[in-house]
C-alpha positions as CSV (number, residue, x, y, z in Angstrom):
1,M,85.0,-10.7,35.2
2,A,83.5,-13.2,33.0
3,Q,86.1,-15.8,31.4
4,E,85.2,-17.8,28.5
5,I,85.4,-21.6,29.1
6,R,86.2,-23.2,25.7
7,L,86.3,-27.1,24.8
8,P,90.2,-28.3,25.4
9,K,91.7,-30.6,22.7
10,L,92.0,-33.6,25.1
11,D,93.9,-36.1,22.9
12,M,96.1,-35.6,19.7
13,T,93.6,-36.7,16.9
14,M,90.6,-35.0,19.0
15,K,88.8,-32.3,16.7
16,Q,85.2,-32.4,18.2
17,A,83.1,-34.0,21.1
18,T,79.6,-34.7,22.2
19,I,78.4,-32.8,25.7
20,V,77.4,-35.9,27.7
21,A,76.6,-34.0,31.0
22,W,77.3,-31.1,32.7
23,L,78.4,-31.3,36.4
24,K,77.4,-27.5,37.4
25,K,74.5,-25.9,36.2
26,E,73.7,-22.2,36.1
27,G,74.5,-20.2,38.3
28,E,76.5,-22.9,40.9
29,A,80.0,-22.4,41.9
30,V,83.0,-24.1,40.9
31,R,86.8,-24.0,42.0
32,R,89.5,-24.4,39.4
33,G,90.6,-27.9,38.9
34,E,87.0,-29.2,40.0
35,P,85.0,-31.2,37.3
36,L,82.7,-29.0,35.2
37,L,81.7,-31.6,32.3
38,Q,81.7,-34.8,30.7
39,V,82.3,-34.9,27.0
40,E,82.6,-37.9,24.5
41,T,85.3,-37.9,22.3
42,E,85.6,-41.3,19.3
43,K,87.9,-42.6,21.7
44,A,86.4,-42.1,25.5
45,V,84.0,-40.5,27.9
46,L,86.3,-37.8,29.8
47,E,85.8,-35.1,32.5
48,V,86.8,-31.5,32.0
49,E,88.0,-29.6,34.9
50,S,87.4,-25.8,35.2
51,P,90.2,-23.4,34.2
52,A,89.0,-20.9,37.0
53,D,87.3,-20.3,40.5
54,G,83.6,-18.7,39.5
55,V,79.9,-19.2,39.1
56,V,78.8,-20.5,36.0
57,S,77.2,-17.5,34.7
58,K,75.9,-19.4,31.1
59,I,76.4,-23.3,29.5
60,V,76.0,-21.9,25.9
61,A,76.9,-26.0,24.7
62,K,73.7,-27.7,25.4
63,E,74.1,-31.7,26.6
64,G,73.9,-33.9,23.3
65,S,75.3,-31.4,21.2
66,K,78.9,-31.8,18.9
67,V,81.1,-29.1,19.2
68,P,84.4,-28.7,17.8
69,V,87.8,-28.2,19.8
70,D,88.4,-24.7,21.0
71,S,84.4,-23.7,20.4
72,L,83.1,-21.6,23.5
73,I,80.8,-24.3,25.7
74,A,80.1,-22.1,28.8
75,I,80.9,-19.1,30.6
76,L,82.2,-18.2,34.6
77,A,81.6,-14.9,36.1
């Protein structure tokens, strides 16, 4: 079953973030809690962990793109 991955709100004032780097590529397996990508907010560069085990089936938000909080960024299968 596919699971949507959305950009989490990582601090109280965060409204958007820039995707710095995907640490997993499409087709790669990921485990819950494992770093999935790095994002840059106004304050810092942070890692976002995978919320579940699965395989990255689709990366929706490409590196360098700015995305609002709670936007779809990837899909796990």
